[in-house]
C-alpha positions as CSV (number, residue, x, y, z in Angstrom):
1,X,-30.0,-4.9,-10.6
2,X,-27.1,-3.0,-11.2
3,X,-24.8,-1.9,-7.9
4,X,-22.2,0.3,-7.6
5,X,-19.4,-0.5,-4.9
6,X,-17.0,2.4,-3.9
7,X,-15.2,2.6,-0.8
8,X,-12.2,4.9,1.5
9,X,-13.4,8.2,-0.2
10,X,-11.6,10.0,3.3
11,X,-12.7,13.3,2.5
12,X,-10.7,16.2,4.0
13,X,-7.1,14.3,3.5
14,X,-4.2,15.8,3.1
15,X,-0.3,14.3,1.7
16,X,1.7,16.8,4.3
17,X,0.5,20.0,3.8
18,X,-1.3,19.6,0.7
19,X,-4.8,19.5,0.3
20,X,-6.8,16.7,-1.8
21,X,-10.0,18.6,-1.8
22,X,-9.9,19.9,-5.3
23,X,-8.6,16.3,-6.5
24,X,-11.9,15.0,-4.6
25,X,-14.3,17.5,-5.4
26,X,-13.5,16.1,-9.3
27,X,-13.3,12.4,-8.2
28,X,-16.9,12.8,-6.5
29,X,-18.1,14.4,-9.7
30,X,-16.8,11.4,-12.2
31,X,-18.2,8.7,-9.6
32,X,-21.9,10.3,-10.0
33,X,-21.3,10.8,-13.7
34,X,-20.6,6.7,-13.3
35,X,-23.5,6.0,-11.5
36,X,-25.3,7.8,-13.9
37,X,-24.3,6.6,-17.1
38,X,-24.3,2.9,-16.0
39,X,-28.2,3.6,-14.7
40,X,-27.0,1.7,-11.2
41,X,-29.8,0.6,-9.0
42,X,-28.2,0.9,-5.8
43,X,-24.8,2.6,-4.7
44,X,-23.0,1.0,-1.5
45,X,-20.0,2.6,0.1
46,X,-18.2,0.7,2.5
47,X,-16.3,3.0,4.8
48,X,-13.8,5.9,5.2
49,X,-15.8,8.1,4.1
50,X,-14.1,11.2,6.1
51,X,-10.4,10.5,7.0
52,X,-11.1,12.0,10.6
53,X,-13.8,12.4,13.2
54,X,-14.1,15.6,12.8
55,X,-14.0,16.3,9.3
56,X,-13.7,19.8,7.4
57,X,-16.9,21.8,6.7
58,X,-15.8,21.6,3.1
59,X,-15.3,17.8,3.6
60,X,-18.5,17.6,5.3
61,X,-20.6,19.4,2.5
62,X,-18.8,17.9,-0.2
63,X,-20.0,14.3,1.5
64,X,-23.5,15.3,1.2
65,X,-24.1,17.0,-1.9
66,X,-22.2,13.7,-3.6
67,X,-24.9,11.1,-1.5
68,X,-27.7,13.4,-2.8
69,X,-26.6,13.5,-6.4
70,X,-26.1,9.6,-6.2
71,X,-29.8,9.1,-5.0
72,X,-31.7,11.1,-7.2
73,X,-33.2,12.5,-4.7
74,X,-34.6,9.7,-3.5
75,X,-35.1,7.5,-6.8
76,X,-32.0,5.4,-6.0
77,X,-31.0,4.2,-2.6
78,X,-27.5,5.2,-1.1
79,X,-26.0,2.9,1.6
80,X,-22.8,4.1,3.5
81,X,-21.4,2.8,6.7
82,X,-18.6,3.7,8.9
83,X,-14.8,3.0,8.5
84,X,-12.0,3.0,11.2
85,X,-11.2,6.9,10.4
86,X,-15.4,8.0,10.6
87,X,-16.8,8.7,14.1
88,X,-20.3,6.4,13.9
89,X,-21.9,9.1,15.7
90,X,-21.3,12.0,13.4
91,X,-22.3,9.3,10.4
92,X,-25.5,8.4,12.4
93,X,-26.7,11.9,13.0
94,X,-28.4,13.1,9.9
95,X,-30.0,9.7,9.0
96,X,-33.0,11.0,9.9
97,X,-33.3,13.8,7.3
98,X,-30.8,11.4,5.0
99,X,-33.5,9.1,4.5
100,X,-36.3,11.2,3.3
101,X,-33.3,11.5,0.3
102,X,-33.0,7.9,0.0
103,X,-29.6,8.0,1.9
104,X,-29.1,5.3,4.6
105,X,-26.1,5.8,7.1
106,X,-25.1,3.5,9.2
107,X,-22.7,4.4,11.7
108,X,-23.0,1.5,14.6
109,X,-22.8,-2.3,13.9
110,X,-25.9,-4.2,14.7
111,X,-27.5,-1.1,13.9
112,X,-31.3,-1.5,13.1
113,X,-32.4,0.6,10.8
114,X,-36.5,1.0,11.1
115,X,-38.3,0.1,7.8
116,X,-39.7,3.2,5.6
117,X,-41.1,3.8,2.6
118,X,-40.3,6.0,-0.1
119,X,-41.9,6.7,-4.0
120,X,-39.3,4.5,-5.5
121,X,-38.5,2.0,-3.1
122,X,-38.8,0.8,0.7
123,X,-37.2,-1.0,3.5
124,X,-39.2,-4.2,3.8
125,X,-37.5,-6.0,6.4
126,X,-35.1,-4.9,9.0
127,X,-32.9,-6.3,11.9
128,X,-30.1,-5.4,13.9
129,X,-26.9,-5.6,10.9
130,X,-29.7,-6.2,8.2
131,X,-31.8,-4.3,5.9
132,X,-34.2,-5.6,3.3
133,X,-34.6,-3.1,0.2
134,X,-37.6,-3.7,-2.1
135,X,-37.0,-1.5,-5.5
136,X,-40.2,-0.5,-7.5
137,X,-38.9,-1.6,-10.7
138,X,-37.9,-5.6,-9.3
139,X,-39.4,-8.3,-8.6
140,X,-37.3,-9.5,-6.1
141,X,-35.9,-8.0,-2.9
142,X,-32.1,-7.0,-1.9
143,X,-30.9,-8.1,1.4
144,X,-27.5,-6.4,2.6
145,X,-25.8,-7.8,6.1
146,X,-23.9,-4.8,7.1
147,X,-21.1,-4.4,9.4
148,X,-19.0,-0.8,10.0
149,X,-16.1,-1.1,11.6
150,X,-15.9,-1.5,15.2
151,X,-13.1,-1.3,17.6
152,X,-12.9,-3.6,20.7
153,X,-15.1,-1.5,23.0
154,X,-18.2,-1.0,20.4
155,X,-17.5,-5.0,19.6
156,X,-17.8,-6.1,23.0
157,X,-21.1,-3.6,23.5
158,X,-22.9,-4.6,19.9
159,X,-21.8,-8.0,19.4
160,X,-21.0,-9.7,22.8
161,X,-17.6,-10.3,22.0
162,X,-15.7,-11.5,25.2
163,X,-12.0,-12.3,25.8
164,X,-12.1,-15.9,24.9
165,X,-13.7,-15.4,21.5
166,X,-12.2,-14.5,18.3
167,X,-13.6,-12.1,16.3
168,X,-14.0,-14.3,13.5
169,X,-16.0,-16.4,15.5
170,X,-18.6,-13.7,16.8
171,X,-18.7,-12.4,13.2
172,X,-19.1,-15.8,11.5
173,X,-21.9,-16.3,13.8
174,X,-23.8,-13.2,13.8
175,X,-23.3,-13.4,10.1
176,X,-24.6,-16.8,9.9
177,X,-27.5,-16.2,11.5
178,X,-28.6,-13.0,9.9
179,X,-27.9,-15.3,6.3
180,X,-30.0,-18.3,7.3
181,X,-33.1,-16.4,8.5
182,X,-33.3,-14.0,5.9
183,X,-31.4,-14.5,2.5
184,X,-32.9,-17.2,0.5
185,X,-32.5,-17.6,-3.0
186,X,-35.6,-15.4,-4.2
187,X,-33.8,-12.5,-3.4
188,X,-30.0,-11.0,-4.0
189,X,-27.8,-11.6,-1.1
190,X,-24.8,-9.0,-0.2
191,X,-22.5,-8.2,2.9
192,X,-21.1,-4.6,3.4
193,X,-18.4,-4.5,6.2
194,X,-15.5,-2.1,7.0
195,X,-13.0,-4.7,8.1
196,X,-9.4,-5.8,7.7
197,X,-10.5,-8.8,6.2
198,X,-7.9,-11.5,4.4
199,X,-8.3,-15.0,2.8
200,X,-7.2,-17.3,4.7
201,X,-3.9,-19.6,4.0
202,X,-2.9,-16.5,2.0
203,X,0.1,-13.6,2.4
204,X,-1.4,-11.0,4.2
205,X,-2.2,-7.7,1.8
206,X,-0.5,-4.6,3.1
207,X,-2.1,-2.0,4.4
208,X,-1.3,1.3,2.7
209,X,1.1,3.8,4.7
210,X,-1.3,6.5,7.0
211,X,-4.1,4.0,7.2
212,X,-4.6,3.1,10.6
213,X,-4.1,-0.7,11.7
214,X,-6.7,-2.5,12.9
215,X,-6.8,-4.7,15.4
216,X,-10.0,-5.5,16.9
217,X,-10.5,-7.5,20.0
218,X,-8.2,-10.1,20.2
219,X,-8.2,-10.9,16.9
220,X,-5.7,-9.5,14.1
221,X,-7.7,-9.4,11.1
222,X,-10.6,-11.1,9.7
223,X,-11.2,-14.1,6.9
224,X,-13.1,-14.2,4.2
225,X,-14.1,-18.1,5.3
226,X,-16.5,-16.6,7.8
227,X,-18.8,-15.1,5.1
228,X,-21.8,-17.0,4.7
229,X,-22.4,-19.0,1.4
230,X,-25.5,-17.3,0.5
231,X,-24.0,-14.0,0.0
232,X,-23.2,-13.6,-3.5
233,X,-20.9,-10.4,-3.2
234,X,-19.1,-8.8,-0.3
235,X,-18.4,-5.2,-0.5
236,X,-15.3,-4.4,1.4
237,X,-13.5,-1.1,2.8
238,X,-10.3,-0.4,4.6
239,X,-7.7,-1.5,2.0
240,X,-7.0,1.4,-0.8
241,X,-6.4,-1.2,-3.8
242,X,-8.5,-3.0,-6.0
243,X,-8.6,-6.9,-5.4
244,X,-10.8,-9.8,-5.3
245,X,-9.8,-12.0,-1.9
246,X,-12.9,-14.3,-2.8
247,X,-13.8,-16.3,-6.3
248,X,-15.2,-15.5,-9.1
249,X,-18.4,-17.2,-7.9
250,X,-18.6,-15.3,-4.8
251,X,-16.1,-12.1,-5.1
252,X,-15.2,-10.2,-1.8
253,X,-14.0,-6.9,-3.5
254,X,-11.9,-4.1,-2.0
255,X,-13.1,-1.6,-4.5
256,X,-10.1,0.7,-3.6
257,X,-9.9,4.3,-2.7
258,X,-11.2,7.1,-5.4
259,X,-7.5,8.9,-5.3
260,X,-4.2,7.6,-4.5
261,X,-3.5,8.9,-0.3
262,X,0.1,7.8,-0.1
263,X,3.0,7.2,-1.8
264,X,2.6,3.6,-1.1
265,X,-0.2,3.9,-3.6
266,X,2.1,5.6,-5.9
267,X,1.2,4.3,-9.6
268,X,-2.0,2.4,-8.6
269,X,-4.9,2.7,-10.7
270,X,-8.2,3.0,-8.8
271,X,-11.7,2.4,-9.2
272,X,-15.4,1.7,-8.8
273,X,-16.9,-1.7,-9.1
274,X,-20.1,-2.3,-10.9
275,X,-22.0,-5.4,-10.1
276,X,-24.9,-7.2,-11.8
277,X,-26.9,-9.3,-9.4
278,X,-30.2,-11.9,-10.0
279,X,-31.7,-14.2,-7.6
280,X,-29.5,-17.3,-7.4
281,X,-27.2,-16.6,-9.7
282,X,-23.8,-16.5,-9.9
283,X,-22.7,-12.2,-9.9
284,X,-20.7,-10.3,-12.5
285,X,-18.7,-7.6,-11.9
286,X,-16.2,-5.1,-13.4
287,X,-13.8,-2.3,-11.7
288,X,-14.1,1.1,-13.8
289,X,-11.0,3.1,-13.7
290,X,-11.2,6.8,-12.5
291,X,-9.2,9.0,-14.2
292,X,-9.4,12.4,-11.9
293,X,-7.0,12.8,-9.5
294,X,-3.1,13.7,-9.5
295,X,-0.5,10.9,-9.5
296,X,1.6,10.4,-6.7
297,X,5.3,9.6,-8.3
298,X,8.4,8.0,-6.0
299,X,11.6,9.7,-8.2
300,X,15.4,9.1,-7.7
301,X,17.8,10.8,-9.1
302,X,21.9,11.1,-9.3
303,X,22.2,14.8,-10.4
304,X,20.1,17.9,-9.8
305,X,20.4,19.3,-14.0
306,X,17.9,15.5,-14.0
307,X,16.1,16.0,-11.3
308,X,15.1,19.5,-12.5
309,X,14.4,18.5,-16.2
310,X,12.0,15.7,-14.8
311,X,10.5,18.0,-12.5
312,X,9.5,20.9,-14.8
313,X,8.1,17.8,-17.5
314,X,5.8,16.7,-14.9
315,X,3.9,19.7,-13.0
316,X,0.5,18.0,-12.4
317,X,2.3,15.3,-9.6
318,X,2.9,15.3,-6.2
319,X,6.4,13.8,-5.5
320,X,8.4,12.1,-3.3
321,X,11.9,12.8,-4.5
322,X,15.3,10.9,-3.6
323,X,18.5,12.9,-4.4
324,X,21.3,10.6,-4.5
325,X,25.0,12.3,-4.4
326,X,28.2,12.8,-3.2
327,X,27.6,15.6,-0.9
328,X,24.9,16.9,1.7
329,X,22.7,19.4,-1.0
330,X,23.4,23.1,-0.5
331,X,20.4,25.5,-0.2
332,X,20.8,27.3,-3.4
333,X,20.5,23.9,-4.8
334,X,16.8,23.0,-2.5
335,X,16.1,26.6,-3.5
336,X,16.1,25.4,-7.4
337,X,14.5,21.9,-6.9
338,X,11.1,23.3,-4.9
339,X,11.5,26.2,-7.6
340,X,10.9,24.1,-10.3
341,X,7.7,22.4,-8.8
342,X,5.0,23.4,-6.6
343,X,4.4,19.4,-5.9
344,X,7.2,17.9,-4.0
345,X,6.1,16.6,-0.8
346,X,9.3,15.0,0.5
347,X,12.7,15.9,-0.9
348,X,15.2,13.2,0.7
349,X,18.5,13.8,0.0
350,X,20.8,10.1,0.3
351,X,25.0,10.5,0.4
352,X,26.6,8.1,-1.1
353,X,30.0,6.8,0.3
354,X,30.7,3.3,-0.2
355,X,34.0,3.7,1.0
356,X,32.7,4.2,4.7
357,X,32.6,1.7,7.6
358,X,31.4,2.7,10.8
359,X,33.6,0.5,12.7
360,X,36.5,2.5,11.3
361,X,35.8,5.7,12.6
362,X,38.3,7.1,15.3
363,X,37.2,8.2,18.9
364,X,35.8,11.6,19.1
365,X,38.3,13.7,21.3
366,X,36.0,15.2,23.7
367,X,39.1,18.1,24.2
368,X,38.7,19.8,20.5
369,X,37.0,22.9,19.9
370,X,33.5,23.0,19.6
371,X,32.9,23.4,16.0
372,X,36.1,19.9,15.8
373,X,33.0,18.4,17.7
374,X,30.3,19.5,15.4
375,X,32.2,17.7,12.2
376,X,33.3,14.8,14.2
377,X,30.0,14.1,15.6
378,X,28.4,15.0,12.2
379,X,30.5,12.2,10.4
380,X,29.5,9.4,12.6
381,X,26.1,10.0,12.1
382,X,26.1,10.1,8.5
383,X,28.0,7.6,7.3
384,X,31.3,9.2,7.5
385,X,30.0,12.2,5.0
386,X,31.6,15.5,6.4
387,X,29.2,18.8,6.9
388,X,29.2,21.1,4.1
389,X,29.9,24.6,4.2
390,X,26.2,25.4,4.5
391,X,26.2,23.3,7.7
392,X,29.1,24.6,9.1
393,X,28.3,28.4,8.8
394,X,25.2,27.7,10.4
395,X,26.5,26.0,13.2
396,X,28.9,28.5,13.8
397,X,25.8,31.3,13.8
398,X,24.0,29.2,16.2
399,X,27.1,28.6,18.7
400,X,28.0,32.7,18.6
401,X,24.6,33.3,19.3
402,X,25.0,31.2,22.8
């Protein structure tokens, strides 16, 4: 059995003033194409389907169209759970209609997916937080423990979490109970969840910039040793870099986001995971690199000309630009830089002044005229750097209007 694991689509995501929707259309096409070329039997999407609780019409349309294409109109089951960026009620809402197309949407933890049957597969068993699928062309079932993201209120409501109990214990007990009841050696056994999961004793994994930190109940994170031993593969969402925090025998995989969504991800290659699984055997998986999307690049320069040369040579990118110089950028220099590239997200001027020591600043004389006071104040707040002529003229213009 072949399974495609993806996560963290963040449809509707923006990077500052830049929409990423055109890139998302292309990368969704690519994921559909990979699913078809690999002839996968099942697609699992581990949360953060949208970037916020109220996605745009365009993002919602892209989501539903992509799921329908992935499902082949019911021939291939697609299972998607909510993440911390998603509204669980919004994810659940179209589920009755989606199931007619072989799409199972799960918004809340411990949700019960009622059994149903289509031409090519059926849900043969179901319980809170668990489903078993039987596919037409396979003699064995696939079992999935599913845990969408849950905030503290939802965790208490659905899992009975109390203030004395850590999340690790609550999840471990619930997963263990379901695995012991349903996950024997005669089927393929998976866990899919959207949580901040780490390997106990290892350095904590960094969350990307712009990602909402997850803190649930009284536990800051979940450890991978909470996963039952019956589980052959764990499909994670939340962190945006592809990584295995489990073992080769029992992979616990963050499949990565399909695009770089913050400059902390600059330079990362994005992937989907393709899993080959059969009962009572070690799974194998490979990561397939995604090719679409603009590169996010952090660059530092020390001259205007070098900056413009690089920007001109790298037009198809989104850039965080740091410019080191002896003085602050003038208005015409800023204009030249922005005119040379239409993907500058941030322009960060950095003034070099090695000799300045804040302790050596003289006290500001409050009896000076207002322009001199401004110059001293600016110098005190900017590492001893003098205000340039443009700033002085702008200050004088504002002061004259008072």
